[in-house]
N, C-alpha and C positions, 0 to 999 in steps of 0.2 A: 849708882846701879851696881848691884852685887851679882857676879856670875859664879854659880857653883857648878863645877864640872861633874861632881859625884862620880859615877862609874864610867863616864865617857872617856874614850881613849884620845890620844893626840890626833890620830887620823880622823876620828869622828868629829872632833872639834874643828879641824881644818875643812872637812867636807861641809859642815854647816856654814862655815865662813864663805866658802865658794858659792853655796846655795843662796845665801842672803845678799852676797855682792852682785850676783848675776842680774836679778831684777833691777837693782839700783843702777847698774851700768846701762841697761836697756832704757830705763826711765830717762836718764840723762840724754841718751841718743834721741829718744822720742821728742823731748823738749826742743831739740835742735831741728828735727824734721818738721815739727808743726810750724815753727817759725819760717821754715823754708817753703812751706806750702805743700810738702810731700805727703802729709797726712792731714785730715780735716778736723779731727777731734781727738782728745786724749783725756782719760780719767786717771789721774796720778795717785799712786799708792805710796809715794815717798813719805817715810816716817812710820809706815805700818807694816813693813816687810816681814818682821819677825813672826807675826801671827800666821800669815799664809805659809811661809817657809817652815816654821816649826811644826804646825799641824800636819802638813803634807809630808814632811820628812818621817813622821812617826807612822802614819797610816800606810797600810799595804797598797801596792799598786792597783789591786782589784777592788779596793774599797771606794765607794762613791763619794765625791765631793761636789757640793753645790756652791760655787763661789759667787762673788759680786764683781763689779767692774773695777774694783781697786785691789784685786787679788792676783796680780801678775805672778807673784811668787808661787801660787798653786800650779800655774801652767808651766813655769820654768822648772820647778822641782819635780814635776811629772815627766820632765825631759821631752816635751813636745819640740820637734825640730824648729829652730828659729825661723827658717825660711817660710814655714807654714804660718807661724804667728805674724810675721811681718806682712805676708801676703794678705792675711785677714785684716790687719789694721789699715792697709793701703787699698782695700777694696778690690783686690785682684781675684781673678777667676779661680785660682788654685787655693784660695783661702777656705776656711771651713764652711762659710755661708755663700761661697761662689760669688763674692762681690756684693751681696745684698746688704751687708752691714759692715761697718768699719771700726767696730770696737769689741767689747767683751760679751755681746749678746750671742754667744755660740757655745755649744758643747761638743763633746766627742766621746762616743761610746768606746773608742779604741783606748782612750786614756781615763775612762770612767769619770768624766766630768760632765755635769748637767749644766747647760747654759742658763745664765741668770735670767730671771723674770723681773722686769722693771717694777719698782715699788717694793720689791724684795720679800714682802710678807708671803705671797703665794708659794714661793719655792720651799717654805718650811713644811707645808703639807705634803709636797712631793717627797721630801726626805723621809717623812713618816712612812709613806708607801714603800719606799726602797727598804727601809729598816724592817718593816713588817715582813716583806719577802725574805729578807735575811733571817729573821727570827723563825719563820715557818720552815725554812730550809735547815735551820740549826747549824749554820756555817760559821758562827762566831765573828761575823763581820760587823764593823761599825760604820755608820754614815755620818759625815760632817756637813752641816749646812751653815752658811754665813748669812748674816743680816746686819743692818745698821741700827743704831739706837733709835732713829726715827721710825723705822718699821715696827718697833715693838709697840707702837700705838695702834697698829692695824689689827683688825679682827682676825685675820689669818694667823697672826702670831699667837694669839690666845687659843684659838681652836687647835692649832698644831701642837702646842705645849700640852694642852689638856688631854688630847687623845694619846699622845706619846706617853704621858704619865699613867693614864688608865690602862693602856695596853703594854706598858713596860717595854717600850721600843728602844733599841740601842742607837740613839741619836745624840750627837754632840751639837747642841744649838749654840753657835758661835756669834756673839754680839760684838761687833767692832764699834765700841763707843769712842768715836773720834771727835766728840765735842760739838759737831754741827750737822744738822740735817739740812742739806743745801746751805742756806745762810742762817738757819734758825738755831740758836744756841740751846744746849740741853736744858737750861733752866726755864725755857719757854716751851719745852716739849713734854715734861712729866714732873710730878711732884715727889716721887720717891727718891731717896738719896742715891741708891744704887739699883741698877736694873736687875742685878742678880737677885734682889729681894723678890722679884716677881715670880721666881721659881718656887718660893715658899708656898704661895697660894695654890700651887698645883701639886704640892707634896713632892717636889722635885729637888734633887741635889743640885746645888749651884756653887759657883766659885767666882771670885774677883781676881783677875790676873793682870800683872804688869805686861801689857801687850807689846812693850818695847824691849823686853828682856828675852832674847831668843832661847836661852837655856831654861828659863823658868817655864816658858811655853812647852818646850820639848819634854822636860821632866814631868810636868803635870799631865800632858796628853798621853805620855807613855804609861803612867800609872793608871789613868782612867781607862785606857784601851785594854790593858791587861785585866782590870777589874770588871769591865763591862762584858768581857768574854765569859767570865764565870757567873756574873750577875747582870744579865741584860737589863738596861734601864736608860732613860734619857738623862742628860746632864746639861744644865744651862751654864754657859761660860760668858762672863762679861770681861772683855779685854779693854782695859783703859789705855788709850793711845791718842794720837792726834793727826789731823790731816794737814800736812805742811803746804799743800797747794790748794787751789780752789776746788769746788765740787767737780768742775772740769776746767780746762785751761782758760776758756773764754770768760769764766766767772771772776777770776782773780781772788784776792784775799783781803780786800780793803775793809771788809766788815769785821775782820778779826783784830782785836787789840794787839799792838806790837809786843807788849810785855808777855802776852800769851805765846806768841810765836817764838820769842826769845827763850822762854822757859822750856818749851818742848824741843827747841833746837839742841839744847844741852843734852836731851834724852834720846838723841838720834840712835836708832837701833843698830845701824850698820857701824857707825863711828865708835860707839861704845863697845860693841862686841869685838 
């Protein structure tokens, strides 16, 4: 894995390290808490932190992000107080959903985060709506929406991409291709070689990105954001990464070949950076 600093200063590189380390430390704490019975469920993003942290670091604080349940780095990089986050996960009244949910099914207008919609496809259309509002206001803002490789087979995905392309909406469609939709490997989910190829059918710019390389993520998003201000348009991004834990902790990873786990362990985004 090759890291190119380009114009980033030492302080910026150090700041990025603190940002990618923070969700990893929280993840390790949560794995302990779930074994102690202090939280009831957890969706781990270990191995995928560079995507969340890289994108959120580049976007302005008032630009909307629509994350998934494996995007802890979005919430921590937006500097949401940890006592609010832990209250949410533990189902406490002062959590964002007042104890009604114990995971990432929540949003916060204060931090410009829209709560995830399970099955993930439907939130892509919401991102279109936000981007349309930004375009009509001519405020130069970009919207980022996350989805998984499994959700690219849903009708909502295709409808959202099509209308974004036709209306030239400033949306970053972020696909986290982590190899498995629940326990279904990608070779049983679609026939195209790369999901980025689906952007071609909609006349949309698309990129394939090393989702474990924090600086590659930061540099590309920085370039795209600057370009999209001048030329509003949607961009499809396929981030190649891997899920080092189960779909959620109760699932485990027994269905994943050990050689695959070993290969991606070497590409750990935090250790390498």
